[in-house]
N, C-alpha and C positions, 0 to 999 in steps of 0.2 A: 715537981709536978704543977706550982700553978704556969709553971714557963714554959710548959706544953698546951696547958688549956686555952691558952694565949696564941698559938703558930699561923692557927687561921687567922686569926684577926692582922698579922701582920701580913700573911702572905695576900692579901686584898691589894694593897697599895703597886704589889706587882705583877698583878690581874689585871690590873683597869692600868699599867703603863706595856705592859703587853697589848691590851686588845689598843689602846693608844695609837699607837709603835702601827702595831697591823692595817687600823683603819688608815694611816695618816697612807703608808704605800697601796691601800688601792687607791684613796686620794691620788697621789703622783703618778701610775699607772693606769687613773681614769684621763687625767687632766692628757698627758700623750700621747691617748690612744685616741683623741678625739672622742671622748666621749665612753668610750666602748675599750674596755680593759680583755688583751690577747691571754690569753691562761693556757698553763700549763700545769700540769703537778700537784705542784707542790700550789702555785697562787689558786688555784681550787679549789686546797684546801683553806688553805687560811681564807676563800674570798666564805667558802660554808663554816666560816669556823663556831661550832660548840654551843660560844658563845659570843654573840655580835650584838647589836645596837643595828644594826641596819636590813638591808631588804634586794634583793640585785637576782637579777632576770638576766639568764645564762640563754648562753646557744651553739647546741651545739652542732656541731656540723661537722665536713668532708668535703674541702673547697678545690682538695689537688685533680687537679687531670683525671692522675691516675684510677681517682675511685670515681669518674664518670657519674658522679651524683645532681643530674639538672635540677632536681629541686632546690638544690641546696644553692646553684649562682644563681637562682631566678628567689630565694626568698633573701638574700643579702645582703644588697638595694634596699630591701624592705625595710631588716632588722636595721641595720648603719644610718638609715634617716631617722627612725626615733630615738634612738639611741644620739645622737646630733643634738635637734630638739630639747629631750631633757637637760643634757650638757648646757643650756642654754637659761637652765630657769636660776634659780642665787644660792648658791653654796653653802647656804644655810640649810635646804631643803633639797640643793643636787647629790649631797655628801650622807645624805643619808638613806639613798640607793643606789645600788652600782647596774651598768649594761656590761656583758662581758660574753666575752664567743672563743670556745673552746675546740679548735678544729684536731678533726683524730689522732692525725699525722702529727702532733704537739705533746698526744695524751691517751695513746690507745689503749691505757690503765683503769686510767677512770670513766672508758667507755665502757671494756670489762666488766667495769664495777660498777657499771647502773645498771648493766644489760641491754645495751641499746644494740640492736639490728640493723635499723637503720638510720637515716636523719634530713630534713634538717627536724630537730627537737628542742625546745624551749619550754624550760624549768625554769617555776617563781622561788624563789628562796625567803621567804618572810623571817623575822627578827624575833630572835629567840627571848631578847631580853629589853629595858624599857615604857615605853606607854603602846607601843605598838605592838607588841610580842600579842599574841593566842595560845601563848601554850601552845602549839602542836612546832614539831621543826621538818612536818612535810611536803615537803617542793610542790606546787599546781602546776600542773602542765596544760601548756596551750594548744586551745585543740586550732587545726589549720582546715574547719569547716568556712570558712568565710576565703577561703582562697590566701595568699601570700602577697596580699596588695597591706600596705601601711598604714592603713586607715582602720580596721578593722582590728591590728595589731596595737598599735596610741591606746585606743578603746578601752581592749582587754587588762593593758598591763597598769590603764594612769589604778585597776583597784587595787592595787599594791604601792602605787608610788606616794610619799608623803601630797601632795597635789599632781591633782591633773598634768596630763605629757601633753606641753605645750605642742602639739604638731599640727601642721597646716601642710595638706598636701599643695605639691610643687605644681604650677601652672602648665597646662598642657597645651603647648605650643606648637604643636605638634598636630593636637585634634582643631586650635584656632587657625592654623591656616589652611589647614583644611575645607574649615568649613567658612571661610571666609574667599577663599579661592572658587567654592564652587559655586558660591552666593555671585560670585563678577559671574562666573558664566555662564549661571542663569540670566542671570540681566542682561548680559549681550546678545545668549542668545533666544531672550523675550524680543529685546530691540527692531533682530532680523528681525522672528519668522510674526511679529503684531501686527504687519498689515494683514498678511495671511490669517492671523488671527479676528482681525477687522473684516473682514469681507464678508458677505453678505451670504454667499458662493458656496465658502468653505461651512458656515454652521445649514444652510440649505445640505448639503453633500450630509452631514453630519447628521441630520434629523430621517433626510433620509433610509439610510442602512440604518438606523436602528429602526425605523420603523419598517423594514421588511424583516430586518432581524427579527424582529418580535411577533410581526405579524405569523411567520414563517415555521413558530411555535417552540421561540427560545426558551421563555421561561414557562412551558409547559415539561418539555428534559426538563433544566437544569429542578424545578420543584420535585419530581417523580427521581431524579439520578439515573434516567436513561440512560444505557450506554450507547456507544459510538456509533457503533454497527452492530450485529445480532453472532453470532456465536459461529453460524457457517456462510459470517462474510458479507450478508446480506444489509442493505441501507434502505430496505420502504417495512416497518412493523405490520403485521396487519392487524386490520381494525380501528375503528376513527378512534379510539383510547387507549392510541400504541403510537407511538413513533420514537427513531433513532435521532443520536446526534446530528449524522451524512443527512437525512431526508433534511432535516430544520433548512441545509446551507441550500439544499435540491429546491425546495420550497420559494425560501426567500428568492430564489435565484428567477424562479418562474416568472413571480409573484415583481419584479421589474421588472423585468422583459417585457410583461403586458404591459404595465403601466409604460413603459418608452414608449413602445410602440403610440399606445393610445396618444402621447404631448408629440410624439411625432406628424401624426396626421390631423390633428388639432392645430398647434401649436408653429409647425414649423413650414409642414409642405401650401398652404394654404397664402402660404409669399415668398414662394419660389415665382423669378421670373416667364420659364420655358415653360410652354407647357409640355413638347416631353416629359422635361426634368420631371416637371410638377407628373404627371402622370404614370410616371415609374417608379416615384416617391413614392404616391399611393398603392401601387399592385404590389412593391417588394412589403408597406408599411403593412399593409393587409394581409397580405402571404403569412409575414409574421403571427399577429395577431393570431391569425387562423392558425396555424400548426402550431405555435404554444402552445395556446391556449387547449388542444389537441392532447399533450400531454400530461396540462394538468387532468383531466379527463380521464386520462387514459392511468394515472398517479390515482386517481380515484379510483375506477376498478381495481389495481391490483390490490391495494386496499380494502376494498370486501367487494367480493369479485358477485353481487347481490346489484351493485350499481345498473341500473337502468341506461343512460347515458352514453350517447359515444359520439363523435364528434367525424374527425377525417382517421385518425389512428384507431 
């Protein structure tokens, strides 16, 4: 009878040896897979054995072309890069947490047992023995709310590894090349357009166009959110307190034409060497001034039927 009471203690070395052999097998599989264990049904049972002093992050996926799982293919590089980063830590820490991938076609029975209807899925199994055991044998699930990027994945899994995962995002060479090419293109463009930007006529034109646009009522319509035209297609809004977007363009064009006529009469016509040409231009620009101003007055009368003034039209 006393012999039977010692049997459980005699079985402890055997259980420890079996656990040690299983862990050694997992270490070998991880080393041969560049930090990722390629699982099947038997190795999955070994990795998630009820008695284990290691933790494991398992990626459930379906990479076969027949499965048409685009998210699986998109997430797989991020998973492998995080696992590769974990493979660089010292063996003392690395062998206490394993990264593994289980493809649907390698072990469909595991997917059925876990009731998986979609992929990819990442579960983290904690240790059940040792100082890192928390007394729970229920795996935690990774939330893909941050997308399929490697950096948030590494940050989340670092909460379950003995030490943080030393993941560093690779240099995005395409982004840097695009930025440098854009910068060079901008510098070359600036070199060719520099004379234009330094010309006083360029800034004079910009100033005049801006002044005419604002004088035409651009900010008035923007602040009030006025439509471009009326519902019936009309472009003149009734009343002095209303204005359509197209009306701004017409008023700015009228003011610009009036200003140009005055400039021609005061700065160009007096310096004409031919009296006949000078006389012709006086008649021309005076006529333009009178006609366009008549259009402006008519516009006021259309907006307000009670406007009392009239010129030619």
